[in-house]
N, C-alpha and C positions, 0 to 999 in steps of 0.2 A: 504493500500500500504506500510506503514511503516513495517508491519509484514514481507513483502517479502524481506526486507533488510538483514534478517538473512541468506539468501542463499549466500550472498557474503562472509561471514566470513570464511568458510572453505577453500575458494579458495586462500586467500592471507595470511593465517597464516601458517607458516612453521611448519613442524614436528619437527624442532629443538627447539621449545619453550619448555623448560623443566620446571618442577615444582619448580626449584631452582630460577626462576626469582623473583625479589623483588616485593613487593606489589606496590611500587611507580611507577614502570615501567608499570604495567598492565593498570592503568587508562589512561596513555598517549597513549599506543597502542590502547586501545579500542576507545579512542576519535578519533584517526586517522582512524580507521576502520569505525566508524560511519560517519566520514566526507566523506570517499570514497563512502560509501553506499548512503549517501544523495545526492552526486553528480550523482550517477547512477540513483537514484530514480527520480531526476528532469528530466531525459530524457524521462520518460513516462512509461506507462504500457507495451508497446512493448519491451522496453529494459529489464524490469524486468522478462518477460517471458523467454527471452533468458538466463538470469543469472540463472533462476530457472532450466532450462534445463541442465545447467552445474552441478548443485548439484544433481538433480534427473533425470537420463537418461530416465526414463519412460515418463516424461512430454515433449511433442514435442514442438519445437520452433514455435512461432507464425508466423514467416516469414522465413522459411528455404531457404537457398541459392539454386539457380538453379544448376543443374548438367551438364549443357552444357559446352563444352570445351572452348567456346569463352567468357564465362561470367567471370567477375572479381571476383566473389565469388565462384570460384571452390573449392571444398572440397577435402582435401587430405585424402586418405583412411588411417585408423589407422594402425600403424606399428604392425607386428606380435609380440606376447608375448609368454612367456613360461607357462602361466597358462590359464585355460579354460575361466575364467572370463574376462581376458584381451582380449581374442579373439572375444568376443562379439562386434558387430559393434556399435560404439557410434553414437548417432544421431548428425547430423550436427549442428554447432553453427551459429545462425543467425547474420547478420551484424547489428550493431547499427547505428542510423542515423549519417551520416557524415563519416563513416568508409570506408576504402578501403583495398584491399588485396595487399600486397607487397610480391613478390615471389623472392626467392634467394636460389640457390641450390635446395634441395628437400623440403625446408620449405616454407610455405605460412603464412604470418603474417598479422593479423588484425591490422590496423594502423589508428588512428583517423586523420581526416583531419586537425584539429587544432593541433598546435605544443605542445601538452600536454606531450608527451613522446618522448624522444630523439631517433632519428634514423638517421644514416649517411650512405647513399648508397656508398659513396666513399670508405669505408673500406671493401668492398667485398673481396679484395685481402687479407686483414688482417684476415678475417674469414676463407677464403679458406686455407690459409697457416696454421692457427691454427688447422683446422681439419686434415690436412695432417701430421702435427707434432705430434698431440696427437695420431693419428692412429699408427704411427711408434713407438711411446713411448709405447703404449698399446701392440703392437706386441712383443717388447722386454721384457716388464715387465711380461706380462701374459704367455709368454713362460716359464718363471721360475716357474710359478704356474701350469703348465701343461695344459694351454689353448691355442688353436690355433685360431688366428684371421682370419676371412674370410671377404675380402673386395669385394663388388660388382664390377665386371669388371676385376678383377685380376685372377679369377679362371681359365679361359680359357688360359690365358698367362702362368700360372704356370704349367698347365697340359701339354701344348705343350712343354715346356722346359724340363719337366721330361721325356716325351716320346722320346725326341731326345737324351738325355744324359745318360739314364739308360738302362740297358739291361734286359732281361727277368728274369735272376736270381735275380737281385736286386729288381725287381718288386715283385717277389714271396716272398722275404725276408720281404719287407715292408708290404705286405698284411698279412703275418704271424704275424709280430709284431703288426700290427693294430688289428688283431683278438684277440691276447692275452691281449692287453691293449688299448682299444679304446680311441682315443684322444677326449677331450672335445673341441668343436668348439664354437666360439662366433661370431655371425653375427650381422648385422646392425639392429637396432630396437628391439632386444631381450635383456632381462635383464640377465646379467651374474652374477651368485652368487659369483664368484671369480674376478669379474671385478673391474673397476676403479670407485672411488667415486669422482665426479667432482663438483666444486663450481665455479659459475660465480658471483662474488661479486657485480658487478654493471651491472645488466642485462638489464635495461631499458625496451624495448619491448619484450625481451626474444628471439630475433632472433638467437643469437649465441648459446644459450642453446638448442633451438629446433633443430638447425642444428647438434649439437653434438648428440642428441638423434636419429636423422634420418640418419646420415652419418658416425658416428664413431662407429665401433664395439667394443665389450668387455667392456661395461659400466654396472656398478651395479646401479648407481643412478646419477642424475644431479640435483643440487640445483641452481635455478635461483633466486637470491636475488636482491632486490632493496629497498631503503629506502622510495621511493615514493609509497603511497598507490594506486595511479592511475596506476603506472607502474606495481605493483604487481598484481592488478586486471586484467590488460591487459595480463600479463604473464600467468595467470591462464586460461584465455579464449583462448590464443594461444596454450597452452598445450592441451586443449580439442579439439581445431580446427584441430590440426595436429595428434591427436590420439596417443600421447606419455605420457599419464597420468601415465602409469606403470613405466616410467623411470624418468620423470621430475616433480619436486615439486617446487611450487612458494613459495617465502619467502619474508616477509616484515620486514626487520631488518636493523639495522646499520651494515654495512659490517665489520667494525673493531670488534664490539662486538660479532658478529656471529663467526668470526674466533678466537677470544680470548676464546670463550666458547668451541671451538673444538680443544684445544691444547693437549688434552690427546692422548697418543700413539695409543689407539684403536679407537679414534674418528676423527683422522686427515683425510684430503682429499688427494687423490692421485694426483689430478690436481686442481690447483687454477688459475683462469683466472681473471686478473684485467685490465679492459679497461675503465678508467675513462675519464670524460670530463676535460682535463687539467692534473694536476700532480697527480701521484699515491703515493706521499711521505707519506701521512698520513695513508696509508694502509699497507705499507711495513713491519712494525714491527710485526703486527699481522699475515701477510701472511707467513713470514719465520718461524713462530711457528706452524701454523695450517697445513702446508703441511707435508705429511708423509715422512718417511725415504726413500731417493732416489726419492721423488715425484717431479712433474713437476710444476714449477711456471712460468706463462706467464704474462708479464707486458707490457703495452703500455704507452708511454709518448707522449702527444701532446703539452706540453708547451715548444716548441722548441725555442721560443724567449729567455727563461730563460737559457736553457741548451746550446744554441749556442753562448753565450757570451754577449748578450745585457744587462743582469743584473746578473753579477757575484755574488754580495752579496746575491741576492735572491736565486740563485742556491746553495750557501753555506748553507743558512738557511734550505733549503729543502733536499738537498742531501749530505751535508757535503763536498762539493767540489766546487772550484772556476772555473767557465767556462771562456774560452778565445775566443774572437772574431777573429778567424783565419780561413784559408781555410779548415782546417781539423776539423771544428767544429762538423760536423755530426758524424764522428767516435768518436770524443771526447765525444759527448753526450752519445753514447752507452757505453763507458767506465766509464762515470760518474755514470750511473744508475747501472752498474755492481759493481762498487765500493761501492755504497750505499747499495745494497743488501748484499754484502759480509760483510760489516761492521755491519749491523744490525743482520745478522745471527751469526756473531762471538760472540755477546753478550750472546747467548744461546748455545755456544759451537757447532755451526753449520757452515758449509761452502758451497759454491756454486760451481757448475760445469757448465759453459755455454755450451749449445748445439747449439744455433743459435741466432745471433744478427744481425738485419737488420735495415737500415735506408731507409724508403720508403716515398715518397710524403712529407707530412707535419708532420710525426710522426716517432718514433722509436719503435721497438718491440724486446723484448728479451725473450728467452726460456732458463731457467736454471733448473738444478736439485739441490736439497738441501739434504745434508748429515750431519750426526752428527759424531764428532770425535775431541777430545781435542788435539791430537797430530797434526792433519792436520790443525787445526785452527791456530796453531803457525806459519804456513807458510804465513798467511794472510799479514803480514807487508811487506814481500819481494815480494808480488804480486802487491803492490800499488806503484805508482810513481808520483813524481811532474814533471811538465812540465815547462821548461824555453823556452820562445818564444821571438825571437828578433823582436822588433817593427819596425826595418828598413828593413831587407831583408827577414824575415820570417823563418829563420833557427830555429830549435827547438831541444832541448835535454831533455832526461828523466833522472830523479834522483830517484832511488829506495828508498823506505822508510826504508827498512831493508835488511839484508843479511843473507843467510843461507848456510851452508857448511856441506857436509856429511863427517863425521869422523868415518870410519868403519861402525858399525851398528847404530851409533847415529848421530843426526843432531845438529849442533851447530849454534846458532843464535847470531847476533851482530848488532849493529847500523851501518847504511850506512855511507859512507864517501863522502864528496862533498864540494861544489857544482861542477858540471861538466863544468861550464862556469866562466869567469871572470866578472869584473864589466862592461865591454863593449864587444860587439860582435867582434870576431876576424876577421870577414869578412867585416863588414860595419861600425863598430865603434859605433853603437847605443846601447841603453839599452835593458835589457831583462825584460819581464813581466812574473810573475810566476802564474801558474794555477795548478789545481788539489787539492788533489791527485786523480788519475784515476786508473782503472784496467789496468795493464800492461801485463797481461798474454793473451793467445789466447782467442778470443771471440767466436770461433766456435769449435764444435767437428766435424771435417771433415768426420769421419766415419759415424756419425749419419746423417749429412747433405747429404752424398752420398746415404744413404738408402731412405731418403725422396725424393731426386731427382729421383732415380730409380723408386720409386712407382708412382710419379706424371707423369713422362715421359712415363711410361708403361701403364698408364690408363688416357689418356688426356681428356676423356669425363667426368671425375668425377667432375671437377671444372670448373667454368666459366673463371677463370683467370689462367688456367694451363700453357699457353704460357709464361706469365710473371713470374710465379713461376719457371718454367724451366730455364728462362733466368737469374733471380737473383741468384738462387741457383747454377747455373753453374759458375757464377762469384765468388760466395762465395768459392767454392771448388778450385778456381784458386788463391785465395789471399794468400799472405805470412802470415802464422799464427803467426809467432814470430816477426813481425815487427809492432809496434804500430804507428798509425797516417800515414799521407801521405803528399806529395807535389802535387801541381798542376802546369802544364807546363806554363799556362798563368801567374801565379803569379811569377814564376821564371823569365820569360821574362819581365814582368812589372818592376821587381826590377832593371834591367839594361837597360830598355827602348829600347829593341831590338825586332825584329819580332819573332814570336813564332815558334819553331820547331814542326814538327808533332809528334804525340804520339809515333809512331813506331820508328822514328829517335832517340828520346831521350831514349826510352827503349833499343834500340840497342846499343847506346853509353854506357849505364850502363852495358849491357851484355858484350860488348867488353872489358870493364875495369875490368871484373872479379867479378861483383856483381850480386846479385839476384834482380829481379824486377817483379812486377805484377801490375795489375790494381785493382781498388776498386769498389765495388757495391755502395758505398756511394756518389761517385762523378764521373761524366763522364770523366773528364780529370785528375783524380787522379793517382798518381804513388807511389806505396809502394816499398821501396828499403832498403836494409841493408847498402847502401853506406853512409859514413859520409857526413856532409854538405860541408866539404872541397872538396871532390871529385865532388859533385854536382855542386859547383860553378866553379871548373876547367873545367867541361864539358860545362857550360854556357859561360865561357871565350873563349873556343875554337869555340863555335858557333858564338860568337860575332865577332871573327876575320874573319870568313867566311861571316858574315852579319854585317858589321861595323855600328856603330852609330856615330853621330856627337858629339864627346867628348867635343868640345869647348862650347857646349850648356849645358853641365852638371854642376850643382852646385858642388862646392868643398865639401860641407857638405852632399851631397846626397849619399845614399847607392850605387848607380850605379858608381859614381866617385871612391869611395873607393874600390869597388870590381874589377873594370876594371883596376885599377892602379897596381894590382898584376898580374904577369905573371903566366899562368897555369903551373902546375908541371907535367902534362901528356898530351899526344896527343890523343884527342878524335876521335873516328871513328864513323861516323853517317850512315854508310852503313846499310841498313835495313836487319835484320836477320829474319830467318823463325820463330824461337822460340820467337821472340818479340811480335808476334801477337797471342793472346790466342785463344783457340778453340771456346769459346763462341762468340768472335768477328768474327772469320772466318765463323761461321755457321749463322751469322746474327740473333742471338736470340734476343728476346724482352727483352733487358736489361734496357734501360731508355726510357720508353714509354712517349709519349706526352700526355698532359691532354686531355681526350676525350671530354670535354665540358667546357664551360666558368664557371668561379668562382669555379674551382675545388680545394677543400680544406676543412678545418674544417667548419662544419655547425654551425648555431646558436644553443645554448642550448635550452632545452625545455622551453616553455613560461607558467608560472603559470596562472591559470584562473583569469580574471579580469585585467591583466596587460595591455593588448592592449586597453581596454576601458579607463584605467587611463591615458595612454600615449596620446590618442586622446583628452582627456579632458584638460590636463595640458600643452601640447606642441603646438608650432606654434600659440601662442596667437596673434602675431602681423600680421598675414596674413590678417585679416579683421579689419583694424584699424577704430576706430570710428572718426567721424567728428563733433559730437555734443559737443559743448563747455561745456555743463553741465556735461558730462560724464568724462571730463578730470580732472587732478589733480588741485586743487585750492591752495595747500600749496606750498611754494617755495622749490626748489631743495636743498638738503643738500650740494651738491658740490659747489653751488654758493650762499651760505648763505650770506646775507647782514650783514656786521659788521660796527660798528662805528669807525671812525678814531680818533686819538688824536686831530686833528685840529677841528673836529666837536664838541668835548667835550668842547674845550676852547671857542668856539663861543657860 
């Protein structure tokens, strides 16, 4: 049976293992591979026959899954390939004892019942959105390489649109051009020689990578990497189970080392996806080097307690920025990770261009493109800003780290002047706390977001969370792109102890005052506006006059007393305007969905083998207390140790 363990090795060793690896690293990797093989061997001869079938397709599995539609072990037919050998039908992969099939999108993932490999069903929206973004990115990038991307479900829509808008003459011209130079098309599940090279650095079960291979067209290869040998072995089985071996390769490597080895210009990845359990900080330096010129970098952060202000010193050590515990903490977290990416890319004369940045549920997700250019990197200082936040009333101000000014055909750079605030807040008299630096430029590319939104809304059956994607991206397109951070209506009302105006009333008052205003996807009651804090508090003073508070009960040192002691310099109008209500709100889109089930949030990390037994052995010792005196302690307690007093010594 030990001889059968050799069938496991080709499944989890990546093709990226070059001969340049040091001799000291090979014994460690071999030891891990032998450990994974031994764990599989312990499951019995039935498991080994399944693994042998992965290596040798001619050997049938001992227990093939049934093909009935109602069975949990349904087999996904192999995706079409561009070679004759790939078109051969691959035998189904049998389920190991304790395994179940998890279905999401077009993928069916073998998943062990024990929590040995991490999987979080909550992030289906994350994976759906990533597939949609990479598809549009591939459409734009491969068009420059002469490749047309074909997405299932969109062909009918495009044909109808062309038949309505073009005449017969244009159709004949298109057919003629097509006959002279046939376009290369890239479809889902087929390997494209000019396609994208994708890396998922922390793949776990490989669900995301399998979905890429099955749902994203225009791919050349997908590398699903994980440091865990159990996860890498599971990725290999899931690759074979879904019939995407011609596109997807499993890798058992350290993610950072793998990306460091692929820093060469001809070896870089077009797309790198990082979705760790916690902080991605340790992988960012390698990621900004391993992504190709103009490539796409997708990063998820789930350590929101750190990035939302609960631990500012930890946030600084990881991301080089101090977080603030304020109402705008979720958007600030997005700008902190963008600042960290731009700062690390600048070390290598590279810079970032954000395409989409969203704060959803318990995590944040950013999609950025990475370019190289020494001249553009000089603009980085003027793109970052410090944040001055009043601890009393919540007013905030931004201070740019640098300045740039165009002088003819040249750009002049200088240090920024400041600070923008005094020692005390002008509105409430309290102190300011300083956070940042953060990314102060736009966090979305509205043109690209509109492409993704159009593709998802035009093909709603493609993703299970299409309604939510449509709602959030619609809000993103409505946001003010040149206004960092936001206020919340309830926080402004709480500062002066008055009742809260409606969202439309407050937005209308800002519009009547001549300012721009929008909502934010990061918070349901958020308001983004270019109005200064002085105008905002004047509007709140006018609202308080119509809805007075008992000022005799206000403390003279409170922010409310100081703010309401000043007369407003404008007359606010709270008549609701039509343009104050955005289209996404009028259409009742799914913008802020309720949790679909209890305990909706980040799941527990995977449990190493033997940990549960150890916990049962060493925890809850006092539940079954002994009553036998012989089993109790006979020595005195150290806390109440008997000592001799000076009087006892004299006697």
